[in-house]
Structure formats: C-alpha cells, structure tokens
N, C-alpha and C positions, 0 to 999 in steps of 0.2 A: 320657819324663817320668814322674816319680813320680806315682802316682795314689793318693789317700787319700780314703776315703769314711767317712761315719758313718751306716750303714744303720739304720733303725728296723724291727725285726722282732718278731713275736710268737713265743712258744714253740711254737705250732702254729697251723696255719691255721684249725682248727676251734675253738680255745679263745680266743674274742675277749675273755675276761675276764682273760687272762694279763697280768702287768705288762709294761710296755715294756722291751724288751731292747736297750739302746743301746750300740753299739760304735764305737770309733775304729779304723779299719783303714788301715794303710800298706802299699801294694803297690809292689814293686820290679821293674820291667821285666817284668811279667807272669810272674815266676818264683817269688817268695815273697811272703808277706804277714806283717805283724806286727799283732796286734790287742790292744786294751785295753778292758776293760769300763768304761763311763762311767756314773757315778752321777748326774752333773749337769753341764750346760753353765753355766759361771760367767760367761763373757765372750765376746763375739764382735763384732768391729768390722772394717770395711773401711777401712784407712788409705789415703793416697795411693799407698802402695807395695805393700801386701800385706794379706792377711786375717790378723788376729790373733785367735786363739782360746785360751781357757783352759778346761780340763775338770777335773772332780774324778773321778779313776778309782778303781776298787776296789783294784787291786794296786800302783799306782805313785804314788798320791797325786795332787797337782795336776800337770797337764802343760800345757806351752805349745807351740803349733804356729803356724807362719807359712806361709801358703798351704797349709795341710794337712800341712806337714813338721814332724816332731818336732824341737823345739829342746832341751827339757829336761824332766825330771820330778823330783818331790821325792825319789824313791827312789834315783836313781843320778846326779844332776847333779854330785855331788862328784867323780866320776872325771874327767870332762872338765875341770872348772874347776881342780882341783888339779894335774893333769898339765900343762896348757897354761901354768900360771902358775909353779909352784914349780921346774920343771926349769930354765928360763932364769934365774930370779932367784937360784938357788942355785949357779950356775956363773959368773955375771958377778961380777967382783971388787967392784964398788961401784955397784949400780943406784940412781940417784937419781931419774931421771925415766922414767916408763913410759907408753907410749901403747897403749891398747886400742882396736882398730878393730872395730866391731860389738859384740857382747856386751851388748846393751841390757838383758838380764835382770839384769845386775849381778854374776853369779857369779864371773866372772874378776876383776873389779875387787875384789870381796870378798877373794879369795885374795891378790891383789897387795898389798893394804893390810895384810896380816898381816906384811909385811916392814917393820920400822921404818926401814930404810935408805932406803926410797922416800919422797922428799920431796914428790913430786907425781905423781899418777896421772891421766892424761887419758883419758876415754872419749869416742870419737866414734861415735855411733849414728845411722844415717840416719832411723830411724823413732821419733818421740817416743811413738807409741802403745805400742810395746814397753816403753819405760821406764815409762810410766804403769801398764801392766798388771802389770809386775814389782812396782812399789811397792804396788799394791793387793792382789795375790794371792800374791806370793812374797816376803814380808818378809825371810826368811832369805837369799835371794839378793840382794835389793836393798839390803842393809845398807850397802854401800859407796857407793851413789849419792849419799848426803847426808853423806859423811865429809868432815871439814875438809881432808884432803889430796887429795881428789878434785875433779876439774873435769869436768863433763859437757857435751859439745858435741853438739847435735842437728844433723846435717848429713851430707853425703856424704863417706865416708872417702877416696875417691880424690881428691876436690877438697881436702879438709883436708890431705892429705899434700903435694899439689902446692903449696899456698900456705904450707906451713910452711918456716921457715928451715932451713938446713943444720945438721947436728950438734946436734939438739935433744933427742933421746931416747937413753937407754942400751939400752932394750929396747922392741921393738914387738911386740905380740901381735895377730895377725890372727884374731879370733874371729868369722869370717864364717859366713853361711849357705852352703848348697850353691851351686856355680857356675852358678846359674840366677837369673833375675829380678834384683833389686837387688844380688845378690852376685857377679855375673859379673866386674865390673871388679877385684875384690879377688884374682883369681887370675892376672892377666896378668903377663908378664915386664916390661912397661913399668911397671906399678904397683910391682913389687918393686924396680926400679931407683930409683924415686922414694923408696921406703921406705929404701933404703940411703943415699940422699943425706941424709936427716934423722936418721940414726943417728950417735951419737958414735963415735970410733975404738974398736974392740973391741966394738961393739954386736952385739946378738943379735936375730934375728927368730924368732918361734914362730908357726906357722900351722897351722890345721886343714886336713887334706889328704884327707878322705873315707875310706871303708871300703876296705880291700884286696880285699874280696870283690865290690865293686860293679863291674859290667861296663859301666855307662853312661859312666863317665869314664875317660879314658886316664890312669892314675895316673903313668906315666912323664912325661907332659906336665905334670901338676899340679906334680910335683917339679922337672921340668925348667925350669919358669918361675922357680922359686926359684934354680936354678943359673945362670940368665942373669945374675943380679945378685951372687950370692955364690959364693966359691970352695969353701966347705965346707958341704955340705948333708947332713943325716942324717935318717933316718926313725925315728919312734918310734911304738910301738903300745900299745894298751890295750883292755880289755874294757868295753863300755858296753851293757848289755842292751837298753835302749830305742832304741838307734841302729841304722841299717840293718845287718843281718847280725850285730849284737852285737859287732863288732870294728872299731876305729877307728885312724886314723893321724894323726900330726902331723909337720910339717916343722920341723927345727931348723936355722937357717941363720946363718952368720957368715963372716968371712974368716979368723979365727984363734983361735976358741974351740972347744975340744973339749966335747962335751955332758955328759961325766961324769968326766973325769980330774981336774978341778979343783973338785969339789963342796966347798962350805963346810960341813964336817961339823958344826961347832958350831951353825951356824944351822939346818942340816937336822934335827939331833936335836931342836932346840927346836920347829921347825915341825911335825915329825911327831907330836908329842905331841897335837896337836889335829886331825890329818887323819884321814880315814876310808879313804883309798886310798893316798896318797903315803907312801913311806918311801924311805930310801936304797937299799935292795935293789931296790925297784920302779924307782927312777930308773935304775939301771944296766941292769937286765934289760929295760927297755922298748925298748932299742936293739938287742936280739938279735932278728933277724928270721927268720921261717920261710923255708924255701927257695923256696916259690912266690912270695913277695914279693921275695926277693932277685933272682929271675929277672926279675920285672917291672921292677925298679929298677936292674938291673945297669948300671954305667957312669954312673948318674945320682946316686945317693947314695953316701956313703963307706962305709956299713956294709952294702952289698949285694954 
C-alpha cells in the first residue's frame, strides 16, 4: 500500500529556532519517494469515504490528495485532464453525451465542456467533499462544475452505471483514483461490461490505468479487465511529474474505433490553441509504447 507522510522536521536538532520544514512525501512500495515542500495546509477533512487534503506547495502550487495519494497539482494537472478528455472526444464522430465517473476536482469535466458538440456532460463523484474542496481551492479546475451543460451527481459510480438505461452515453471517462479504497470497483471486468451496456453504438471508454513503472498492480490485469468488455483496447502514455514515477497510462477501449486514425483535425486544431499539453502530434505519439510496456501488455492491447 502506498505510504505518504507529512513529517515535521527542523533544519537541525540543535537549532530549535529554525522555521518549520513541512514536506508532503509519497512513498511507493518502499522503493522510491516523491516529496514536495509544503508552505501551508489549506484544508483537511475526513469524509465518509476518505481523507481530503489540500496543501499549498512551493514548487507545484496547490495540491489535492485523497487518503494521502496525489490527485492533482496546479503545475501539471493539465496533462492528465487534457489527455483523458480530448483523445476520445476528437476521434468520436459526434459525442453528444459524456459521462465522467470520478473526477470530482472538475478538471476532466472542464476539458470535456470545451467541445461545443457535447450537449450534456454528467459527472458522477462518490465524495461530495472532493467537489466542495475543488470549488473552494481549485477554481480553474472546478470551472465546469457549475456549467449549464454539466450535471453533477454525488454517488457511487458503480451503482450509477448499473441503474442507467442502455445506450445513454457516447463517451464514458473513468477518472478514478487508484484501485484501492473507494476506487476498487471501477477497475473490474464486471464494471466495464456495465459501462459498455450504457454506451451508444460506436461509443468509447477512456480510463486511467496507473503507472507502467508501478510494481504493485498487475498492469496486464488492469487492461485485461477492459478487454473483457471491449474487442479493441489500446494503451496510451504520458508524462506527469507529480504522479507515481512521473509516467502514466490510460486505456482507450471500444469495439470499432481506432484511437488516432480518425482524428477530427479541424476540431483538434481549434482545441490545441488553448491546451498546454495536448496537440495532434502528442495524440498520435501517445500510443507508441516502449518495449518494456509492450512486453507487459502483449496480447492484451492492440498496440503492444
């Protein structure tokens, strides 16, 4: 299990007048750690589901953690949110209704709503405390939460999908936490089969699929669960400095849509004028996998 601590230490044992040196530290499998200097703790609350913390850091601006796990930072949140949103939205021929499961910070919803073709974007977040923290401390992320084309539902994503009628959404984005705690159910093959049921024909699922460098999770199983429901699964990768090992992956799943052969270039060129990470070249190259990842996912994803 990930271990994250915020140790309070002085610059030296003998100098008791030194200022407090506060650090957020994320440890991975007792192998590596990632630390950020914290200037101030802005928010800390224990919800019915998890601990929600917001810190003001020196190098990455404000950061949001859930149960001590990094969710987003001011400095690099755009990488995750732009890639998980624009890739599926720019290859689907006409995405009118989009469901975002998780993503209570609002970042994915913000990017989805940049597409005028989306008539309704539904966000289903299990923890209302995350939504409230985003509204208070991350206004640039939470922009979409009050958008007229957005509908925010506070509740369990698995239950929401089960109770939804068939063929409701053109794109479903699973913007989940790690597959521990409240996020476990959002990685199962059974869940993805229900997700497929509520997709329209030609629909696309985009799901966060952890770091290729992480040894705790069986990446082939994570993607394999997607493959239980969809005949066409691809892995996509990108660099996010504040995430475990700085390298992340997402799953693109459908039955008949290729992830980059049918990009809407007119829309993509318009979108990339306002993005910080996404562009058409990045879109295509994100599906080029290194050999070590191809070996992990051989026979599971189409680009391995």
